[in-house]
C-alpha positions, 0 to 999 in steps of 0.5 A, spaced: 500 499 499 502 505 497 503 511 503 499 518 503 505 524 503 503 529 508 508 534 508 514 535 502 520 539 503 525 540 499 531 543 499 529 548 505 534 554 506 533 560 511 536 565 512 535 571 517 538 579 516 542 579 523 547 585 524 548 587 517 549 580 515 545 574 513 546 568 517 544 561 514 539 557 519 538 551 516 541 549 508 538 544 504 533 540 509 529 533 504 523 531 509 517 527 507 510 527 512 506 520 511 500 519 514 499 515 520 506 515 521 511 520 527 516 524 525 520 525 530 526 532 529 532 532 534 537 536 535 542 540 539 539 546 542 541 552 536 540 546 530 534 550 527 529 545 530 524 550 532 526 555 525 525 548 520 517 548 523 516 555 523 516 555 516 511 550 515 506 555 518 509 561 516 512 563 523 519 566 521 521 572 525 520 578 522 528 578 520 528 571 518 526 569 510 526 563 506 531 564 501 530 557 498 526 550 497 519 548 497 515 546 502 508 542 499 502 541 502 496 539 499 499 541 493 501 548 494 508 550 496 508 553 502 515 556 501 511 562 496 506 564 500 507 571 502 501 574 505 499 573 513 492 573 510 493 567 505 496 563 512 490 564 516 488 560 511 492 555 513 496 556 520 491 553 526 488 550 521 490 545 516 497 546 520 499 547 529 505 549 532 505 546 539 510 549 543 517 547 547 513 550 553 506 547 554 504 552 560 503 557 554 501 553 548 497 548 552 489 548 556 491 545 562 483 544 562 482 541 556 484 533 554 491 533 550 488 529 545 482 534 544 488 539 543 493 536 538 486 533 533 
């Protein structure tokens, strides 16, 4: 049985404007996320895990930008989205982020299952 690819990232490059320089935070990352599977992204602090996942929801800091590559979701290249209005149709509705600090991102009154789904 062929698995359905939900998210496909190809040669993603993310850069930041920092103190009159350009810093490359992500260099040529590629991955596929399949339906009904879990993908773990691990690495040292500062290795780019959060920066990479922020590109999936258009939540890069204002000095950050996608310098290359493609992020395909539902047949659309998310890397090409430039307006917050377009991101609002995806962010939180089709793709969501649970940040590392659970106290600021999760509601302790609701079950974890209901919040993730």
